[in-house]
N, C-alpha and C positions, 0 to 999 in steps of 0.2 A: 410564571412563564409569560413572555414578552407575546406580542401581536407575532411578532416576527417569527419567532421559534414556534406557535401556533400555525404557524401559514405552509411551516411544513414537514415533511412526511420522513421521519425517524425511526433506518430500516437498521437494524441490529440485525451481527450474527458470531457467535464464538465458536473457534476456532481451537483444535484442542489437539497440541503436534504431539502427544503423549500416541496418539489413536494413526496408526497405518492410513495412506493413502487411501479415500474409496471413493469406490463411485460416489457415495452421499457425499461425502463432503466437496466434490466437482458440481455435484445439482445442486449441494447449498448455496457456493456462493454465486453458481450463475444464476440461480433462482436472486438471491440478492440483486444480481444486478441488472433482471429482467424488467425489478419491480423500480430501480431507481430509474433505470429508463423509460418505462409507462410513466415516473411522477413530473416528466417533460423540465426537469431544471429543479422541479422543487420538492428534494431529496438531503438528508441526510447521509450516509451510509457511517454507523458505528462497530468495530470490529474489535470483539476481545480474545487476546493472543494469550495463550501459555503454552509450559510443554512443548519436551525433542521430545524424539525417537529412539528406543529402549529394544536392548538385544537385536535379532535379525528383524528387523522391518518391513523391509523390504523382499523381501522373499517371494511375496505373493504381486508383487507387483509384475504390469505389464507397461510397453510402453505404448503402449494406445491410451491405458490410462492415463500415464504421466504426459503426454501429448494433451489430454483433453483436458490435465486439471491447469497445462501449460497456460492452455490458451484460456481456460477461466482467468486466471492472475493477467494475463495480457488485459482480458473486456474489465476488468477492474481499476485495471490503470487507464481506463479511458472511458471508463462511465461520467454517466455529466451530475453528476455529484461534491461532495464535498466527502473527499474520505479519511475516518482518525479511528487510527489504532491505539487500545489500550491498552499495553502490554504488561505482563505481572512474573517473571521466578525467571527459571530458563525456559527461551525462546526457541524453539528450532525447527525442523523438519516444514511440513502447513500451518505451524504460527509462524514462522520467519516467513516463508514464501508468503503471505498473507502481509504479515509488518510492511519488507519490504516494498508494499505493490503500493503502501497506501500515500496522503497526501501529510496528514497532521501526523505522529508518534506520542502519543503519550503514554512514560514510562512509570512504571513503580518503582524504587530505590532495590527491591526486590531482583530487577531483571540485569539476564547477561544473553547473550548471545551466542548462540549455537551451531555449528555445521554438525547436521548432523553424518557419521561413521557407519559406515557399512563394509564388514570382510576388510578391519583396517586401514580403510579409506576415507580421503571428505569424501559422499556423496556428489557428483557432478552437476546437480540442476542445477538451475537457470538461478537461483542463491545469489552461484558463484560470478552469474554474468552481474546482477544488480548490484551486488556488493562492492564489486571493482569498479562497476560504472559511478555507483554514488560519492565510497570512495577514494578514488584512484589512487595510488603509487603510497594508502596508509599499511605503515608497519603492521598491524592487526591486524587489519585483512591481509593482509600477503599468508602471517602467520595461521590464521582463521583454515586460507584455502588450503594450504598447505599440509597444515599438522593437524588442522580439527582444532584450536587452541579455540576460546571461551574469545570473546570481546567483550568485557566488562561494564560496566554505567559508565561508566569515565568516558575512555576510548568511544563507547555508543556517542555520547551526549556531543562531546567534543569533536567527532566524522560528520557529525546533523544524521546520524543512523536512526537517535529517537531525537526529539524535537521537544521535548520537556522534562522534569524530571517534578514528582509529586508526591505525596505521603499524602496527596484526600483525590483521590485521579476520579472520580465525581461531579466532584468541583471544581478537576481542570477540564474533567471533559463538559459539565456546563456552560465553561462561560465557550469552545472549540464549539458547542454546534449553536451560541449566539452568535460568534464571529461568524459564519458559516451560511445562517441563515439567513444573511443580508446577504449575500453574494447568489445570484442567476448560478445552476448545475452547468446549466448549458455553454455557457461565458467562462466558467472558472476552465468546466475543460478544455473548449479553443487555446485559452494561455498557456495552461499545464501542459498541452499537446507542442506545442511554441517554444517553451522550455525544455522538453526531455528530445528535443529536436537539434536544438540550439550546438551542441560540443561535437555531434557531426554531418550538419548541415552544412554546403558551403554560403557562402553569402548575398550571390545573386540566386539562387534555388532560396532560400528562404526569404526572400524580397516579396517576391510575389503573395507569398502566404501570410507573410505580417501585416503585406499593403489592402488584401482582402477584409483580416480581424480588425483594420482600421474602418475600411471602409464600412462595415459589422456596427463599428464602436459608434463612428459621426450618424449612421442611420436611427441608431436605439438612442441616442441622444437630442438628434431632432424629432424622435416621436414616427419614424416612419422603418420601422423594423418590416423584411423581408423576408 
């Protein structure tokens, strides 16, 4: 392990998509985000995701729990750390939700993305939103949203829903963590948000935010951050 990798805190969590969404899963993701926030930019978050819901998986859900889950995912998307997902097999439900909220997604060759079905229809959660936002106008995404058709590995890679396919997930993770260790998680979070906002924010509105980020970058370069 390099000195840079040793200097960052590696925070790991496994999310099993076969298990119905629960308060424990929500709390685990929220707690992981809290640990990353407390690391003050010196953390890398690793999420291992696999599995997809089966049967009447949504029977015991309620709107409050689903809302808490979506808020935890939004927190994950904004956490001041590089977030890396390791995906294997079919990924649906909470596993797919988490995957789509991360920065870098490493897939085993067995991966396929599955929007879960409930009562014969695709579950209308925010995974639909993230898929459509990340791969607009893609036929594979439209078929998944309407009919629950699985998105195979080739389509997922072509649409940048996963970023890397490998036969050695742990080796790929080591490279990704090493790259992330060289970047301040706090500064990465600023740039991530600028990129996420770009498709929906007008130039005039975005300019002030970008200039503020540039000003901070200049002060860091001069050794006078505040």
